[in-house]
C-alpha positions, 0 to 999 in steps of 0.5 A: 911547873917550878920554872924560874920566873923572869922579868922582862922590860914593860913594853905595853901598859894597860891602864884601868880603874878598879871597878866591878867591871874591871876586876879581871885586869885589876887581878891581873895587874895585882899578879904581877908582884911575885909573892912567896907560898905558905901553907897556914894550919891550925888545929880543930876539934875535927884535926888539923886543917891547912890552906895554901896562902901567899897572902903572908907578910911581916908586921912588926919585929917588936912585937914579933907580928906577921898577917895573912888574909882569909877569904870571906868565901873560902870554905875552910873560913870557920876552921880558921875563925875558930882557931887561936892558934896557927901555924904558918909553913913558908915552902920551899922551891920543890914544894909545889905539889903539896901547895897545889893539894892545900889550895884544893882541900884542907885534910891533906897531911900526912907523916911525910910531909908534917909533924906536929910542934911541941905546941900541938901545931901542924906545921909543913916538914922541910919548910923554909921557915915554920911559924907558931903563932898566937892569934892577936886580932882580926880585921875586915877587909872587904872580901877578905879578913885580915888576921894579926897575929903574935909570932911564939917561935920560928924554925927556918933554914937556908934554901930556894923559895916557891913563889907564885906570880901571874898565875905560876909557881916558880923559883928565883933565878940564881 
C-alpha cells in the first residue's frame, strides 16, 4: 500500500467545466495534487476524537497560523465544532494503517499510537510533526468549513511523510 508515487509526463488531458454533472471529474482533477496526511484530534467531554485529513496547510509564520478543512457532512463535525483546541499530527510514511483507521472512526486511540500533550491534547505518537493549536476562527467554504488555528507549540522530527495522490497512499521517492 505504501508504494512510491511516480509522476509520468501527461500524454492526454481531459478538460471539464466543474459542475454538479462533473463532480467525479473535478474530484479526479483535484486528486492529481499530492498532499501529506494528518490526523486532527481534539479532546471532548466524551474523550478524545480524531479524523484523517489531507486538507492541512500553513497560512502564516507571524503569527503562526495553520488551517484544515472539515466536511460539513462529517459524522465527527459536532465534536470538532465544539473544540477550541486541536492537535494536528503529520503522519510518517509507515503510518498508513493509522490514517485508514482514523478515516473510518474517531476513537482509535491506544497507548501505542497516541499520547496526551502537556496541555491535554491527544497527539499521534511517532508522527513527523505534532502541532498544538487554538481555534482562531472558522469560515464557511461550500461543503466544508475552513478551520483557522494558531499554533501554540510544535514538535517535529526527520523522516519520510505519508503522501496521498490519485486515491492512493504512497511515499516520496529518494
